[in-house]
C-alpha positions in Angstrom: 96.5 81.0 79.0 95.5 80.4 82.6 97.0 82.3 85.3 99.4 79.7 86.3 100.5 79.3 82.8 101.1 83.2 82.5 103.1 83.1 86.0 105.3 80.2 84.4 105.8 82.3 81.2 106.7 85.4 82.9 109.3 83.7 85.2 111.2 82.7 82.0 111.5 86.1 80.3 114.4 87.2 81.8 117.9 85.3 82.8 117.9 87.1 86.2 115.5 87.3 89.1 116.7 90.9 89.8 118.1 93.2 87.5 118.2 96.8 88.7 117.7 99.7 86.4 114.5 101.5 85.1 115.2 101.5 81.4 113.0 98.4 80.6 110.1 99.9 82.6 110.2 103.4 81.1 109.9 101.9 77.7 107.3 99.7 78.7 105.1 102.6 80.6 105.6 104.6 77.3 104.4 101.8 75.1 101.3 101.0 77.3 100.7 104.8 78.1 100.9 104.2 81.7 102.6 107.5 82.9 99.5 108.5 84.8 97.9 105.2 86.0 95.6 107.2 88.7 94.4 110.4 89.4 96.6 110.3 92.5 99.7 107.8 93.2 101.5 106.8 96.3 104.7 105.1 96.8 105.5 103.2 99.9 109.2 102.3 100.5 110.9 100.9 103.7 112.9 98.1 105.0 109.9 96.9 107.2 106.2 98.1 107.5 105.5 98.9 103.9 102.8 96.3 103.2 100.9 97.1 106.5 101.2 100.7 105.5 99.7 100.1 102.2 96.7 98.0 103.5 96.0 100.4 106.2 96.1 103.5 103.8 93.8 101.5 101.3 91.4 100.9 104.0 91.2 104.3 105.0 90.6 105.7 101.5 88.1 103.3 100.9 86.2 104.4 104.2 86.5 108.0 102.5 84.6 106.7 99.6 87.5 106.5 97.0 88.2 103.8 94.6 91.8 102.4 95.3 94.1 99.9 93.7 96.8 98.7 95.9 100.0 96.6 95.0 102.0 94.8 97.4 104.9 92.2 97.2 105.8 89.5 97.4 102.7 87.3 98.0 102.5 84.7 100.8 100.0 82.2 99.1 98.7 83.3 95.6 100.0 85.9 93.1 96.5 87.7 93.3 97.5 89.0 96.9 99.9 91.4 95.0 97.1 93.5 93.2 94.2 94.7 95.2 91.5 96.4 93.7 89.0 98.2 96.2 90.2 96.1 99.0 89.6 92.7 97.2 92.4 90.4 95.4 92.4 91.0 91.6 90.8 88.1 89.6 92.6 85.7 87.5 90.8 87.1 84.5 91.9 90.7 85.1 95.5 89.7 85.8 95.6 87.5 82.7 94.2 90.4 80.7 96.9 92.8 81.8 99.7 90.2 81.3 98.4 89.8 77.7 98.4 93.2 77.0 101.9 93.7 78.5 103.2 90.8 76.4 101.9 92.3 73.4 103.5 95.5 74.0 106.8 93.9 74.9 107.2 92.2 71.7 106.6 95.7 69.8 109.7 97.0 67.7 112.4 95.2 69.8 111.7 92.5 72.4 112.3 93.4 76.0 113.6 91.0 78.6 111.1 91.7 81.6 111.7 90.2 85.2 108.9 88.7 87.3 108.6 91.8 89.2 108.5 94.0 86.4 105.6 92.1 84.8 103.9 92.4 88.1 104.5 96.1 88.6 103.3 96.7 85.1 100.0 94.6 85.7 99.4 96.8 88.6 99.9 100.0 86.7 97.8 98.7 83.9 94.7 97.5 85.8 94.9 100.9 87.9 94.4 102.6 84.5 91.9 100.3 83.3 89.8 100.3 86.4 90.1 104.2 86.5 90.9 104.3 90.3 91.0 107.5 92.2 94.1 106.4 94.1 96.8 103.9 93.3 99.1 102.8 96.1 102.4 101.0 95.1 104.8 99.1 97.4 108.3 99.8 96.5 109.8 96.2 96.4 113.5 96.7 97.0 115.3 99.8 97.7 113.5 103.0 96.0 115.9 104.5 93.6 115.9 101.8 91.0 112.6 100.1 91.8 110.3 99.5 89.0 107.5 101.8 90.3 110.0 104.6 90.5 109.2 105.4 87.0 105.9 106.7 88.1 105.9 110.5 89.7 103.8 109.9 92.9 101.6 112.6 94.4 102.8 111.2 98.0 106.0 109.4 99.0 106.1 107.4 102.1 109.3 105.7 103.6 108.3 103.6 106.7 111.6 102.5 108.0 115.3 102.1 107.2 117.0 99.1 108.6 119.5 96.3 107.2 118.3 94.2 104.5 119.3 93.5 100.8 122.7 95.0 101.6 124.2 93.3 98.5 122.0 95.7 96.5 121.7 98.7 98.7 124.8 99.1 100.7 126.2 98.0 104.1 125.3 101.0 106.0 122.0 102.9 107.0 123.0 106.1 105.1 123.5 104.3 101.9 120.2 102.4 102.5 118.6 105.7 103.2 120.0 107.2 100.1 118.4 104.4 97.8 115.1 104.5 99.6 115.1 108.3 99.4 115.3 108.0 95.6 111.6 107.7 95.4 111.2 111.5 96.3 110.4 114.2 94.0 110.0 118.0 94.1 106.7 119.2 95.4 105.7 116.0 96.8 103.6 115.3 100.1 106.1 113.2 102.0 105.6 111.0 105.3 108.5 109.4 107.1 108.7 106.6 109.8 110.8 106.9 112.9 114.5 107.1 113.0 115.4 108.0 109.5 119.1 108.3 108.8 120.3 111.6 107.7 120.7 110.8 104.2 116.8 110.9 104.1 116.3 114.1 105.7 119.1 115.8 103.7 117.4 114.7 100.5 114.1 116.2 101.6 116.1 119.3 102.3 117.6 119.2 99.0 114.3 119.0 97.2 112.8 121.4 99.6 110.3 119.1 101.0 108.5 119.3 104.3 108.0 115.6 105.5 105.5 114.6 108.0 107.6 112.4 110.5 106.5 109.7 113.1 107.9 110.7 116.5 107.9 114.4 115.6 104.7 115.4 114.0 102.5 112.3 114.9 102.8 109.3 117.0 101.1 106.1 118.1 100.7 105.9 121.8 99.9 102.2 122.8 99.1 100.5 126.3 99.4 96.9 126.8 96.8 97.2 129.7 93.8 98.4 127.7 94.6 96.9 124.2 94.0 100.0 122.7 95.9 103.0 121.4 95.8 106.7 120.6 97.1 108.8 117.8 98.5 112.0 118.5 99.4 114.8 115.9 99.9 118.5 116.1 96.4 119.2 115.2 94.4 116.1 116.3 94.3 113.7 119.0 92.1 110.4 118.3 91.7 108.3 121.4 90.8 104.7 122.2 91.4 103.1 119.0 91.1 99.1 119.3 94.0 96.9 118.3 94.0 95.0 115.0 96.4 92.8 113.3 98.0 95.9 111.8 100.6 97.5 114.0 99.8 101.2 115.5 102.8 102.8 114.2 102.0 101.5 110.5 98.3 102.7 110.8 99.5 106.0 112.0 101.7 106.4 109.2 98.9 105.4 106.9 96.5 107.9 108.4 99.2 110.8 107.7 99.4 109.5 104.1 95.7 109.2 103.4 95.3 112.8 104.8 97.6 113.9 101.9 94.9 112.8 99.6 91.5 113.4 101.1 89.9 114.3 104.3 90.1 111.3 106.7 87.2 111.1 109.4 88.6 110.0 112.8 86.0 107.5 113.1 87.7 105.6 110.2 90.4 104.4 112.6 87.9 102.9 115.0 85.8 100.6 112.6 86.6 97.0 111.6 87.7 98.1 108.2 91.2 98.3 109.6 91.0 94.8 110.7 91.6 93.4 107.3 93.3 89.9 106.8 96.7 90.3 105.6 98.4 86.9 105.2 101.9 86.7 107.1 101.6 90.1 109.1 100.7 89.2 112.7 98.3 86.8 111.1 96.3 84.7 113.7 95.4 81.2 112.9 93.9 78.4 115.1 94.9 74.8 114.8 94.6 71.9 116.9 93.5 73.9 120.0 96.6 76.5 119.8 96.8 79.9 118.3 99.5 80.3 115.8 100.6 83.9 115.0 102.6 84.0 111.5 104.8 86.9 110.6 107.3 87.5 107.9 109.8 89.5 109.9 113.2 88.3 108.6 115.8 91.0 109.4 116.8 92.3 112.8 114.8 95.5 112.6 111.7 93.5 111.6 112.1 91.0 114.5 112.5 93.6 117.1 109.4 95.4 115.8 107.6 91.9 115.8 108.5 91.4 119.6 107.2 94.8 120.5 103.8 93.9 118.8 103.6 90.6 120.5 104.1 92.3 123.9 101.6 95.0 123.1 98.9 92.3 122.3 100.0 90.3 125.6 100.8 87.1 123.6 102.5 84.5 125.7 105.0 82.6 123.3 105.2 78.9 124.0 107.3 77.7 121.1 108.8 79.1 117.9 109.0 77.8 114.3 111.4 79.6 112.0 113.0 79.3 108.6 115.3 81.8 106.8 116.7 82.6 103.4 120.4 82.4 102.8 121.2 85.9 102.2 119.8 87.2 105.6 121.5 88.3 109.0 120.8 85.1 110.9 123.1 85.6 113.8 121.7 89.2 114.2 118.2 88.1 114.1 118.8 85.5 116.8 120.4 88.1 118.9 117.3 90.3 118.7 115.2 87.4 119.7 117.1 87.0 123.2 113.8 87.2 125.1 112.5 83.9 123.5 115.7 82.0 123.6 114.7 79.7 126.5 111.7 78.5 124.5 111.8 75.6 122.3 112.7 76.5 118.7 112.1 74.4 115.8 114.1 75.2 112.6 112.9 74.2 109.0 114.7 74.4 105.7 113.6 77.0 103.3 113.0 76.3 99.7 113.7 77.8 96.4 116.5 79.7 94.8 117.9 81.2 98.1 116.9 78.2 100.1 119.0 77.7 103.4 119.3 74.3 105.2 118.0 74.0 108.8 121.4 72.7 110.3 123.2 75.7 108.9 120.5 78.0 110.4 120.9 76.1 113.8 124.6 76.7 113.6 124.0 80.5 113.3 121.4 80.6 116.0 122.0 78.1 118.6 122.5 74.4 119.4 119.6 74.6 121.6 117.5 74.9 118.5 116.0 71.6 116.9 116.2 71.2 113.3 113.2 69.3 112.0 112.5 67.5 108.6 109.3 69.5 107.4 106.6 71.9 108.4 104.4 69.1 109.5 107.1 68.1 112.1 107.6 71.6 113.1 103.9 72.1 113.7 103.3 69.0 115.7 106.5 69.5 117.9 105.5 73.0 118.6 101.9 72.0 119.7 103.4 69.5 122.1 105.6 72.2 123.7 102.8 74.8 124.1 100.0 75.0 126.6 96.6 76.0 125.2 97.2 79.6 126.8 100.5 79.9 124.8 101.0 80.8 121.1 103.3 79.1 118.4 105.2 82.0 116.8 106.1 81.3 113.1 108.5 83.9 111.5 111.1 84.2 108.9 110.9 84.2 105.4 107.8 84.4 103.1 108.6 80.8 102.1 108.2 79.4 105.7 105.2 81.5 106.3 103.5 80.4 103.2 104.1 76.8 103.9 103.1 76.7 107.3 99.9 78.6 106.5 99.1 76.1 103.9 99.5 73.4 106.3 97.3 74.8 109.1 94.6 75.6 106.4 94.3 71.9 105.4 
């Protein structure tokens, strides 16, 4: 089958999009002998910043001469984005081969109903082992304790941030969400934590007698909007004059600490162009009709607050905003966090798919000063008219809206 046919097939093998629990994954990992998919494994959890930390860690390890498979989710444009082998998206052929082997194992003895994400996770594990990579880096998709990748015991565990998202699964307070994310931790692990961790995370580290390296305590990214460069400070190093890239300094700093748990990382790796990798939907810049568009998948209060700080760091002057969000998000809280941009023209697009949310309802949750538009084409053209050549059009919200606008701009 072609990849498109496989993707259709795997979307139909379970009655639920999300079915929390690890029993099916444990069974499949055993059937495929994937308990040790690589020499070293890194798992990366967090509400925001996971994907950027994965890509930056991958880049640093590649610069150090290691072979790396990285898994991120969800994808923005094509499924291949989810599995990266030595910095490149996995080929259709490799992914189809993985799906074939997974499906054959799934049908042995008793048929197991796997979710789309479980197929994706198993394909990452399978290709990591088949390619014999030195390091496999797996982004935890939702939570941590019950995420599909948590069947693997990692050498290094990372939690980039803890904020409010997916509360229907993770709980309605930060301590509960933190406990779920801390579920990826194991005894004798190397651990890297982002800033402002809830007590539930630090308590779990203490329970397992772990000694995490924590952003803001053991290392920090020091940024300046004037120089467009930043410095990384740790208790045993100081790396100065690092250029800004499309990856946020905070996430690169977390990645540097993560990479050093695996191998020696030269300071010069932070200054070369390898960290400026194209990463769809994360501060992604595109030129269209004489305007700069910045696309970002920030879709929760903490994420949009971080997005605003990164726009300021880069001296971006926003002229108009295009937004669309899914149904189960904190729309009003996101709008409040975006207060600095409230006076700008906002164009609201309906999202599509299982958790779609109509533009008129999002306007009700935002403000009647926002303009609902029929489609992406109208949103783009309207935003261009309201933006000068020195300003940018900010496109943010769900992966769905970023994908559709990105596709339109690429035509």
